[in-house]
DSSP file (Angstrom, degrees, kcal/mol; ACC not computed):
  #  RESIDUE AA STRUCTURE BP1 BP2  ACC     N-H-->O    O-->H-N    N-H-->O    O-->H-N    TCO  KAPPA ALPHA  PHI   PSI    X-CA   Y-CA   Z-CA
    1    1 A M     >        0   0    0      0, 0.0     4,-2.1     0, 0.0     5,-0.2   0.000 360.0 360.0 360.0 -43.8   -6.3   36.0  -20.3
    2    2 A R  H  >  +     0   0    0      1,-0.2     4,-2.5     2,-0.2     5,-0.2   0.883 360.0  54.3 -62.5 -36.8   -8.1   34.3  -17.4
    3    3 A L  H  > S+     0   0    0      2,-0.2     4,-2.4     1,-0.2    -1,-0.2   0.888 107.1  50.2 -65.2 -38.8  -10.5   32.7  -19.9
    4    4 A V  H  > S+     0   0    0      2,-0.2     4,-2.3     1,-0.2    -1,-0.2   0.917 111.8  47.4 -65.6 -43.6   -7.6   31.2  -21.9
    5    5 A V  H  X S+     0   0    0     -4,-2.1     4,-2.3     2,-0.2    -2,-0.2   0.899 112.3  50.6 -64.2 -40.4   -6.0   29.8  -18.7
    6    6 A L  H  X S+     0   0    0     -4,-2.5     4,-2.4     2,-0.2    -2,-0.2   0.908 110.6  48.7 -64.0 -42.6   -9.4   28.4  -17.6
    7    7 A L  H  X S+     0   0    0     -4,-2.4     4,-2.1     2,-0.2    -2,-0.2   0.889 111.3  49.7 -65.0 -39.5   -9.9   26.8  -21.0
    8    8 A L  H  X S+     0   0    0     -4,-2.3     4,-2.3     2,-0.2    -2,-0.2   0.905 110.8  49.8 -65.7 -40.8   -6.4   25.2  -21.0
    9    9 A A  H  X S+     0   0    0     -4,-2.3     4,-2.5     1,-0.2    -2,-0.2   0.917 111.5  48.7 -63.7 -43.0   -7.0   23.9  -17.4
   10   10 A L  H  X S+     0   0    0     -4,-2.4     4,-2.6     1,-0.2    -1,-0.2   0.867 109.9  52.8 -64.3 -36.3  -10.3   22.4  -18.5
   11   11 A L  H  X S+     0   0    0     -4,-2.1     4,-2.4     2,-0.2    -2,-0.2   0.926 110.5  46.6 -64.1 -45.0   -8.7   20.8  -21.5
   12   12 A V  H  X S+     0   0    0     -4,-2.3     4,-2.3     2,-0.2    -2,-0.2   0.928 114.2  47.5 -63.5 -45.4   -6.0   19.2  -19.4
   13   13 A V  H  X S+     0   0    0     -4,-2.5     4,-2.4     1,-0.2    -2,-0.2   0.911 111.8  51.0 -62.7 -41.8   -8.6   17.9  -16.9
   14   14 A G  H  X S+     0   0    0     -4,-2.6     4,-2.5     1,-0.2    -1,-0.2   0.901 109.8  49.2 -62.5 -41.7  -10.8   16.6  -19.7
   15   15 A L  H  X S+     0   0    0     -4,-2.4     4,-2.1     2,-0.2    -1,-0.2   0.903 111.4  49.5 -65.0 -40.4   -7.8   14.7  -21.3
   16   16 A L  H  X S+     0   0    0     -4,-2.3     4,-2.0     2,-0.2    -2,-0.2   0.910 112.6  47.2 -65.1 -41.5   -6.9   13.2  -18.0
   17   17 A V  H  X S+     0   0    0     -4,-2.4     4,-2.5     1,-0.2     5,-0.2   0.920 111.6  50.8 -65.7 -43.1  -10.5   12.1  -17.4
   18   18 A A  H  X S+     0   0    0     -4,-2.5     4,-2.4     1,-0.2    -1,-0.2   0.886 109.7  50.7 -62.2 -38.5  -10.8   10.7  -20.9
   19   19 A R  H  < S+     0   0    0     -4,-2.1     4,-0.2     1,-0.2    -1,-0.2   0.898 112.3  46.9 -66.1 -39.9   -7.6    8.7  -20.4
   20   20 A Q  H  < S+     0   0    0     -4,-2.0     3,-0.5     1,-0.2    -2,-0.2   0.900 117.7  41.1 -69.2 -40.3   -8.8    7.2  -17.1
   21   21 A L  H  < S+     0   0    0     -4,-2.5    -2,-0.2     1,-0.2    -1,-0.2   0.877 128.0  27.9 -78.4 -38.3  -12.3    6.3  -18.5
   22   22 A G  S  < S+     0   0    0     -4,-2.4    -1,-0.2    -5,-0.2    -2,-0.2  -0.070  75.0 137.6-114.6  34.0  -11.3    4.9  -21.9
   23   23 A G        -     0   0    0     -3,-0.5     2,-0.2    -4,-0.2    -1,-0.1   0.401  55.4-135.7 -66.6   3.4   -7.8    3.8  -21.2
   24   24 A G        +     0   0    0     -3,-0.1    -1,-0.2     2,-0.0     0, 0.0  -0.516  64.2   8.2  79.3-146.8   -8.2    0.5  -23.1
   25   25 A A  S    S-     0   0    0     -2,-0.2     3,-0.1     1,-0.1    -3,-0.0  -0.435  83.4-111.6 -72.6 141.3   -6.9   -2.7  -21.7
   26   26 A P        -     0   0    0      0, 0.0    -1,-0.1     0, 0.0     2,-0.1  -0.320  44.5 -84.6 -68.6 157.6   -5.7   -2.7  -18.1
   27   27 A A        -     0   0    0      1,-0.1     2,-0.4    -2,-0.0     0, 0.0  -0.360  45.8-121.6 -63.1 138.7   -2.1   -3.2  -17.4
   28   28 A Q        -     0   0    0     -3,-0.1     2,-0.6    -2,-0.1    -1,-0.1  -0.683  16.1-141.7 -86.3 132.9   -1.0   -6.8  -17.2
   29   29 A V        -     0   0    0     -2,-0.4     2,-0.4     0, 0.0    -1,-0.0  -0.835  16.4-144.6 -94.3 126.0    0.6   -8.0  -14.0
   30   30 A Q        -     0   0    0     -2,-0.6     3,-0.1     1,-0.0    -2,-0.0  -0.759   9.0-132.8 -95.3 135.4    3.4  -10.5  -14.7
   31   31 A K        -     0   0    0     -2,-0.4    -1,-0.0     1,-0.1     2,-0.0  -0.552  31.5-102.0 -79.9 147.6    4.0  -13.4  -12.3
   32   32 A P        -     0   0    0      0, 0.0     3,-0.1     0, 0.0    -1,-0.1  -0.340  26.3-121.1 -66.4 153.7    7.5  -14.0  -11.2
   33   33 A E  S    S-     0   0    0      1,-0.2     2,-0.3    -3,-0.1    -2,-0.0   0.931  88.9  -3.2 -61.1 -47.9    9.3  -16.9  -12.9
   34   34 A A  S    S-     0   0    0     -3,-0.0     2,-0.3     0, 0.0    -1,-0.2  -0.997  74.7-109.0-147.1 148.5    9.9  -18.7   -9.7
   35   35 A I        -     0   0    0     -2,-0.3     0, 0.0    -3,-0.1     0, 0.0  -0.592  48.7-104.2 -76.1 138.7    9.3  -18.2   -6.0
   36   36 A S        -     0   0    0     -2,-0.3    -1,-0.1     1,-0.1     0, 0.0  -0.199  19.6-122.9 -64.8 157.0   12.5  -17.5   -4.2
   37   37 A D  S    S+     0   0    0      2,-0.1     2,-0.3    -3,-0.1    -1,-0.1   0.485  76.8 115.3 -78.5  -2.3   14.0  -20.3   -2.1
   38   38 A V        -     0   0    0      1,-0.1     2,-0.6    32,-0.0    -2,-0.0  -0.543  66.8-133.0 -73.9 128.1   14.0  -18.1    1.0
   39   39 A A        -     0   0    0     -2,-0.3    -2,-0.1    31,-0.0    -1,-0.1  -0.718  18.2-156.3 -83.9 120.7   11.6  -19.4    3.6
   40   40 A V        -     0   0    0     -2,-0.6     3,-0.1     1,-0.0    27,-0.0  -0.831  22.8-113.8 -97.0 131.9    9.4  -16.6    4.9
   41   41 A P        -     0   0    0      0, 0.0     2,-0.1     0, 0.0    -1,-0.0  -0.260  40.9 -91.4 -63.1 152.7    8.0  -17.2    8.4
   42   42 A A        -     0   0    0      1,-0.1     3,-0.0     3,-0.0    21,-0.0  -0.384  40.9-114.8 -66.5 139.0    4.2  -17.6    8.6
   43   43 A V        -     0   0    0     -3,-0.1    -1,-0.1    -2,-0.1    17,-0.1  -0.583  35.4-112.3 -74.5 131.6    2.3  -14.4    9.2
   44   44 A P        -     0   0    0      0, 0.0     2,-0.2     0, 0.0    -1,-0.1  -0.351  30.4-113.1 -66.4 144.7    0.6  -14.5   12.6
   45   45 A A        -     0   0    0      1,-0.1    14,-0.1    -3,-0.0    -3,-0.0  -0.542  31.9-109.3 -77.3 142.4   -3.2  -14.6   12.6
   46   46 A V        -     0   0    0     -2,-0.2    -1,-0.1     1,-0.1     2,-0.1  -0.543  37.5-116.6 -73.2 131.9   -5.0  -11.6   13.9
   47   47 A P        -     0   0    0      0, 0.0    -1,-0.1     0, 0.0     6,-0.0  -0.358  20.3-165.0 -71.5 149.4   -6.7  -12.3   17.3
   48   48 A T  S    S+     0   0    0     -2,-0.1    -2,-0.0     1,-0.0     3,-0.0   0.515  73.3  60.7-107.1 -10.7  -10.4  -12.1   17.7
   49   49 A R  S >  S-     0   0    0      1,-0.1     3,-1.6     0, 0.0     4,-0.3  -0.923  81.0-128.5-118.3 144.1  -10.5  -12.0   21.4
   50   50 A P  G >  S+     0   0    0      0, 0.0     3,-1.4     0, 0.0    -1,-0.1   0.833 107.1  60.5 -59.9 -32.8   -9.0   -9.3   23.6
   51   51 A Q  G 3  S+     0   0    0      1,-0.3     4,-0.3     2,-0.1     0, 0.0   0.644  97.2  61.5 -72.7 -11.3   -7.1  -11.8   25.8
   52   52 A D  G <> S+     0   0    0     -3,-1.6     4,-2.0     1,-0.2    -1,-0.3   0.545  79.9  88.6 -87.1  -7.5   -5.3  -13.0   22.7
   53   53 A V  H <> S+     0   0    0     -3,-1.4     4,-2.5    -4,-0.3     5,-0.2   0.898  82.1  52.9 -62.8 -44.5   -3.6   -9.7   22.1
   54   54 A P  H  > S+     0   0    0      0, 0.0     4,-1.8     0, 0.0    -1,-0.2   0.914 111.7  46.7 -60.3 -39.9   -0.5  -10.2   24.3
   55   55 A G  H  > S+     0   0    0     -4,-0.3     4,-2.2     1,-0.2    -2,-0.2   0.886 110.8  52.9 -65.5 -37.3    0.3  -13.5   22.5
   56   56 A F  H  X S+     0   0    0     -4,-2.0     4,-2.7     2,-0.2     5,-0.2   0.894 105.6  54.4 -63.9 -40.1   -0.3  -11.8   19.1
   57   57 A E  H  X S+     0   0    0     -4,-2.5     4,-2.4     1,-0.2    -1,-0.2   0.911 109.0  47.8 -60.3 -42.7    2.2   -9.0   20.1
   58   58 A R  H  X S+     0   0    0     -4,-1.8     4,-2.3     2,-0.2    -1,-0.2   0.900 111.7  50.6 -65.0 -39.7    4.9  -11.6   20.8
   59   59 A Q  H  X S+     0   0    0     -4,-2.2     4,-2.5     2,-0.2    -2,-0.2   0.921 111.3  47.7 -63.9 -43.1    4.1  -13.4   17.5
   60   60 A V  H  X S+     0   0    0     -4,-2.7     4,-2.9     2,-0.2     5,-0.2   0.910 110.9  51.0 -65.9 -41.8    4.4  -10.2   15.6
   61   61 A E  H  X S+     0   0    0     -4,-2.4     4,-2.5     1,-0.2    -1,-0.2   0.918 112.2  47.1 -60.8 -42.7    7.7   -9.2   17.3
   62   62 A G  H  X S+     0   0    0     -4,-2.3     4,-2.5     2,-0.2    -2,-0.2   0.904 112.1  50.6 -63.7 -41.2    9.1  -12.7   16.5
   63   63 A Y  H  X S+     0   0    0     -4,-2.5     4,-2.4     2,-0.2    -2,-0.2   0.929 112.3  46.0 -62.2 -46.7    7.9  -12.3   12.9
   64   64 A V  H  X S+     0   0    0     -4,-2.9     4,-2.5     1,-0.2    -2,-0.2   0.911 113.4  49.3 -64.5 -42.5    9.5   -8.9   12.5
   65   65 A N  H  X S+     0   0    0     -4,-2.5     4,-2.4    -5,-0.2    -1,-0.2   0.896 110.8  50.5 -64.8 -39.3   12.7  -10.1   14.1
   66   66 A D  H  X S+     0   0    0     -4,-2.5     4,-2.3     2,-0.2    -2,-0.2   0.916 111.9  47.5 -63.9 -42.9   12.8  -13.2   11.8
   67   67 A L  H  X S+     0   0    0     -4,-2.4     4,-2.7     2,-0.2     5,-0.2   0.905 111.6  50.6 -65.1 -40.1   12.3  -11.0    8.7
   68   68 A A  H  X S+     0   0    0     -4,-2.5     4,-2.4     1,-0.2    -2,-0.2   0.909 111.2  48.3 -64.1 -41.2   14.9   -8.6    9.8
   69   69 A A  H  X S+     0   0    0     -4,-2.4     4,-2.2     2,-0.2    -1,-0.2   0.898 112.1  49.5 -65.8 -39.1   17.4  -11.4   10.4
   70   70 A E  H  X S+     0   0    0     -4,-2.3     4,-2.5     2,-0.2    -2,-0.2   0.914 111.9  47.7 -66.5 -42.3   16.6  -12.9    7.0
   71   71 A R  H  X S+     0   0    0     -4,-2.7     4,-2.8     2,-0.2    -2,-0.2   0.894 110.7  51.5 -65.9 -38.6   17.0   -9.5    5.2
   72   72 A A  H  X S+     0   0    0     -4,-2.4     4,-2.4     2,-0.2    -1,-0.2   0.905 110.6  49.5 -62.8 -40.1   20.3   -9.0    7.0
   73   73 A K  H  X S+     0   0    0     -4,-2.2     4,-2.3     2,-0.2    -2,-0.2   0.922 112.0  47.6 -64.1 -44.1   21.5  -12.4    5.9
   74   74 A Q  H  X S+     0   0    0     -4,-2.5     4,-2.5     2,-0.2    -2,-0.2   0.901 112.2  49.8 -63.7 -40.9   20.4  -11.6    2.3
   75   75 A L  H  X S+     0   0    0     -4,-2.8     4,-2.5     2,-0.2    -2,-0.2   0.904 110.3  50.3 -65.0 -40.5   22.2   -8.2    2.4
   76   76 A E  H  X S+     0   0    0     -4,-2.4     4,-1.8     1,-0.2    -1,-0.2   0.899 111.6  48.2 -64.5 -40.0   25.3   -9.9    3.8
   77   77 A Q  H  X>S+     0   0    0     -4,-2.3     5,-1.9     2,-0.2     4,-0.9   0.896 112.1  49.6 -65.7 -40.2   25.3  -12.5    1.0
   78   78 A A  H  <5S+     0   0    0     -4,-2.5     3,-0.4     1,-0.2    -2,-0.2   0.895 111.7  48.0 -66.7 -39.2   24.7   -9.8   -1.6
   79   79 A E  H  <5S+     0   0    0     -4,-2.5    -1,-0.2     1,-0.2    -2,-0.2   0.835 110.8  50.6 -70.7 -31.7   27.6   -7.7   -0.3
   80   80 A S  H  <5S-     0   0    0     -4,-1.8    -1,-0.2    -5,-0.2    -2,-0.2   0.629 112.1-121.2 -82.1 -11.6   30.0  -10.6   -0.2
   81   81 A G  T  <5       0   0    0     -4,-0.9    -3,-0.2    -3,-0.4    -4,-0.1   0.696 360.0 360.0  85.1  18.8   29.1  -11.5   -3.8
   82   82 A K      <       0   0    0     -5,-1.9    -4,-0.2     0, 0.0    -5,-0.1   0.472 360.0 360.0 -83.6 360.0   27.8  -15.0   -3.2
């Protein structure tokens, strides 16, 4: 009985490996039709000097707050049906 279970497990593992190795063409990624009209704030650049970290923290906080406000605006528009 153990041998049968072991053989079935090896068969499943073998099939999964074969699918991964010989899977044919990779999945195609489709580009969106158009970029949305929503303006996304610029992502802050990562600092390279330690003294730039406090300014970077303020930039990231502003970025996150801007994105949250934009998403709230989008959610409000979606809920109102506009």
